[in-house]
C-alpha positions in Angstrom: 16.9 -13.6 28.9 14.9 -11.0 27.1 15.3 -7.3 27.3 12.6 -4.7 26.7 14.3 -1.3 26.6 13.0 2.3 26.0 15.3 5.2 25.1 14.0 8.7 25.6 15.7 12.0 24.9 15.6 15.5 23.7 17.5 17.0 20.8 17.8 20.7 20.8 19.7 23.7 19.4 18.1 26.3 21.7 15.7 26.5 24.6 12.9 27.5 22.3 10.2 24.8 22.4 9.9 24.8 18.6 13.6 23.8 18.3 13.3 20.8 20.6 12.6 17.2 19.4 11.4 14.7 22.0 11.8 11.0 21.1 11.0 7.6 22.5 12.6 4.5 21.0 11.2 1.1 21.9 13.6 -1.9 21.6 13.3 -5.6 22.2 16.6 -7.6 22.3 18.5 -4.8 20.5 15.9 -4.7 17.7 14.2 -1.3 17.2 10.5 -1.9 17.1 8.9 1.5 17.0 9.5 5.1 18.0 7.7 8.4 18.7 9.2 11.6 17.4 7.7 15.0 18.2 9.0 16.2 14.9 6.7 13.7 13.1 4.1 14.0 15.9 3.4 10.3 15.7 4.7 6.8 16.4 6.4 5.0 13.5 6.9 1.2 13.4 10.0 -0.6 12.0 8.9 -4.3 12.4 5.6 -6.0 11.8 4.9 -5.9 15.6 6.1 -2.3 15.8 3.8 -1.2 13.0 0.8 -2.7 14.8 1.9 -1.0 18.1 2.5 2.3 16.4 -0.9 2.2 14.7 -2.6 1.4 18.0 -0.7 4.1 19.9 -1.5 6.7 17.2 -5.2 5.9 17.5 -5.1 6.5 21.3 -5.8 10.2 21.6 -5.1 10.3 25.4 -1.7 8.6 24.8 -0.8 11.0 22.0 -1.8 14.0 24.2 0.4 12.6 27.0 3.4 12.0 24.9 3.1 15.5 23.3 3.1 17.0 26.8 6.3 15.2 27.7 8.2 17.4 25.3 7.5 20.5 27.4 7.5 18.8 30.8 10.7 16.8 30.3 12.7 18.6 27.7 11.9 22.2 28.1 12.4 22.2 31.9 15.7 20.3 31.7 17.1 22.2 28.8 16.6 25.5 30.6 18.6 24.0 33.5 21.3 22.8 31.1 21.6 26.3 29.6 21.8 28.0 33.0 24.3 25.6 34.6 26.6 24.5 31.8 26.1 25.6 28.2 26.3 29.4 28.9 29.6 28.9 30.8 31.5 26.9 28.2 
């Protein structure tokens, strides 16, 4: 079969929004096609198909606004919980 897989995550050193990187990595059959990084603030392609997708996604202003908002909505809220529940107690 075929497998389309998206990894998302947050990399952080503190709960300050400026210290958080949000990423999405799009894979197909274990091949990394393209990714979004909030540090770069854009999608980057790794294959011919991925470059086309990244270009189309980068030109979609609504999509870019949405993915930018995910950094705060997903990462910031969860990182605050992580700090309160685990990291400050280790």
